[in-house]
Steps between C-alpha positions, in 0.01 A plus 500: 500500500163548333248746630218319688240718328638404162488131593139543613405668171670225301323231699163672457554539126594132465180405680299723263666340199438150635131583540483649152671192358237278663215712364643502148564126506135439595378731223728333248374158601143613426579614145475163317162419658363843413625466141320166475180661631526779245557253218184316599306827521624624161403187310122562495553868421711413198239250386227765526709750305546247222127421492378859537538613135296203380230565758476866403461412131222250578317755711534771239690731731 
């Protein structure tokens, strides 16, 4: 027969793991949307970096 305290600890740990699984699944589901947002944000920065050398030459910097 299993110790009741041991069963309680196992049950509590399973509940913790279930909660952690839910949290991680939610975070993982957010990753593609955040990557898309970053791609959109990076595009103008890259464009500016490409244009910056030409702008500096024209300004005499």
